[in-house]
DRENDO-1510 file (C-alpha; in Angstrom, 1 decimal, always signed):
<recs>
REC; n; res; u; v; w
REC; 1; MET; +85.3; +93.7; +60.0 .
REC; 2; GLN; +88.5; +92.9; +61.8 .
REC; 3; ASP; +91.7; +91.9; +60.3 .
REC; 4; PRO; +92.5; +88.1; +60.5 .
REC; 5; PRO; +95.7; +88.6; +62.5 .
REC; 6; VAL; +93.8; +90.7; +65.1 .
REC; 7; GLN; +91.1; +88.1; +65.3 .
REC; 8; GLN; +93.7; +85.3; +65.7 .
REC; 9; GLU; +95.4; +87.3; +68.5 .
REC; 10; ARG; +92.1; +87.7; +70.4 .
REC; 11; THR; +91.3; +84.0; +69.9 .
REC; 12; GLY; +94.7; +83.0; +71.1 .
REC; 13; ARG; +94.5; +85.2; +74.2 .
REC; 14; ALA; +91.0; +83.8; +75.0 .
REC; 15; LEU; +92.3; +80.3; +74.7 .
REC; 16; MET; +95.3; +81.0; +76.9 .
REC; 17; GLY; +93.0; +82.6; +79.5 .
REC; 18; VAL; +90.8; +79.4; +79.5 .
REC; 19; VAL; +93.9; +77.2; +79.9 .
REC; 20; ALA; +95.2; +79.3; +82.7 .
REC; 21; ALA; +91.9; +79.2; +84.5 .
REC; 22; THR; +91.5; +75.5; +84.2 .
REC; 23; GLY; +95.0; +75.1; +85.6 .
REC; 24; LEU; +93.7; +76.7; +88.8 .
REC; 25; VAL; +90.9; +74.2; +89.3 .
REC; 26; TYR; +92.9; +71.5; +90.9 .
REC; 27; PRO; +94.6; +73.8; +93.5 .
REC; 28; LEU; +91.1; +75.1; +94.3 .
REC; 29; LEU; +89.9; +71.5; +94.8 .
REC; 30; LEU; +92.9; +70.8; +97.0 .
REC; 31; CYS; +92.1; +73.9; +99.1 .
REC; 32; ALA; +88.5; +72.7; +99.5 .
REC; 33; VAL; +89.6; +69.3; +100.7 .
REC; 34; GLN; +92.2; +70.7; +103.1 .
REC; 35; LEU; +89.6; +73.2; +104.5 .
REC; 36; ALA; +87.2; +70.4; +105.1 .
REC; 37; LEU; +89.8; +68.3; +106.8 .
REC; 38; ALA; +91.0; +71.3; +108.9 .
REC; 39; GLN; +87.5; +71.8; +110.2 .
REC; 40; LEU; +86.0; +68.3; +110.3 .
REC; 41; PHE; +88.2; +66.1; +112.4 .
REC; 42; VAL; +90.3; +68.4; +114.6 .
REC; 43; VAL; +89.5; +72.1; +114.2 .
REC; 44; ASP; +92.8; +73.8; +113.4 .
REC; 45; VAL; +92.4; +77.6; +113.2 .
REC; 46; GLY; +95.8; +78.2; +111.7 .
REC; 47; ALA; +95.3; +75.6; +108.9 .
REC; 48; THR; +91.9; +77.0; +108.2 .
REC; 49; VAL; +93.2; +80.5; +107.8 .
REC; 50; LEU; +96.1; +79.3; +105.7 .
REC; 51; TRP; +93.9; +77.3; +103.3 .
REC; 52; LEU; +91.4; +80.1; +103.1 .
REC; 53; GLY; +94.1; +82.5; +102.1 .
REC; 54; VAL; +95.4; +80.1; +99.5 .
REC; 55; SER; +91.9; +79.4; +98.1 .
REC; 56; LEU; +91.2; +83.2; +98.0 .
REC; 57; ALA; +94.4; +83.7; +96.0 .
REC; 58; CYS; +93.5; +80.9; +93.6 .
REC; 59; SER; +90.0; +82.2; +93.2 .
REC; 60; VAL; +91.2; +85.7; +92.4 .
REC; 61; ALA; +93.8; +84.3; +90.0 .
REC; 62; LEU; +91.2; +82.2; +88.2 .
REC; 63; VAL; +88.9; +85.2; +87.7 .
REC; 64; ALA; +91.9; +87.3; +86.6 .
REC; 65; ALA; +92.9; +84.7; +84.1 .
REC; 66; VAL; +89.5; +84.5; +82.6 .
REC; 67; ARG; +89.1; +88.3; +82.4 .
REC; 68; TRP; +92.6; +88.6; +81.0 .
REC; 69; GLY; +91.7; +86.2; +78.3 .
REC; 70; ALA; +88.6; +88.2; +77.5 .
REC; 71; ALA; +90.8; +91.4; +77.4 .
REC; 72; ARG; +88.7; +93.0; +80.2 .
REC; 73; ARG; +89.7; +94.9; +83.3 .
REC; 74; VAL; +90.7; +92.5; +86.1 .
REC; 75; ARG; +89.7; +94.6; +89.1 .
REC; 76; SER; +86.0; +94.3; +89.9 .
REC; 77; PRO; +84.0; +95.2; +92.9 .
REC; 78; TRP; +81.7; +92.2; +92.1 .
REC; 79; LEU; +84.6; +89.8; +92.6 .
REC; 80; LEU; +85.2; +91.1; +96.1 .
REC; 81; LEU; +81.4; +91.1; +96.8 .
REC; 82; GLY; +81.2; +87.5; +95.7 .
REC; 83; LEU; +83.8; +86.6; +98.4 .
REC; 84; VAL; +81.6; +87.9; +101.2 .
REC; 85; PRO; +79.4; +84.8; +101.6 .
REC; 86; PRO; +82.2; +82.2; +102.0 .
REC; 87; VAL; +84.0; +84.5; +104.4 .
REC; 88; LEU; +80.9; +85.0; +106.5 .
REC; 89; TYR; +80.4; +81.2; +106.6 .
REC; 90; GLU; +83.9; +80.6; +107.7 .
REC; 91; VAL; +83.6; +83.2; +110.4 .
REC; 92; TRP; +80.4; +81.5; +111.6 .
REC; 93; VAL; +82.1; +78.1; +111.7 .
REC; 94; LEU; +85.1; +79.4; +113.5 .
REC; 95; TRP; +83.3; +81.8; +115.9 .
REC; 96; PRO; +83.1; +79.4; +118.9 .
REC; 97; LEU; +86.9; +78.9; +118.7 .
REC; 98; LEU; +87.6; +82.5; +118.4 .
REC; 99; THR; +85.5; +83.5; +121.4 .
REC; 100; ARG; +87.1; +81.1; +123.9 .
</recs>
């Protein structure tokens, strides 16, 4: 059985991780809207790359905050593997502009 102070510390760390992760939801939503606007009306490759980079940073920070709160290792090959489908989709969308 764990000591109460250790359990309180783990619970506090988990709650801080959840709060930090929820704080990154709105920037991710903003990135999604900006990406849609950058690709929907007038395709802007620079803006698309910028917002993809910002959303990638927010996604990694969100996962890092959750994993930090759970006191687990932050670096994970599965995190990078999970980023492959969105990157492939964006390359597919932007491919006609890149091959001009």
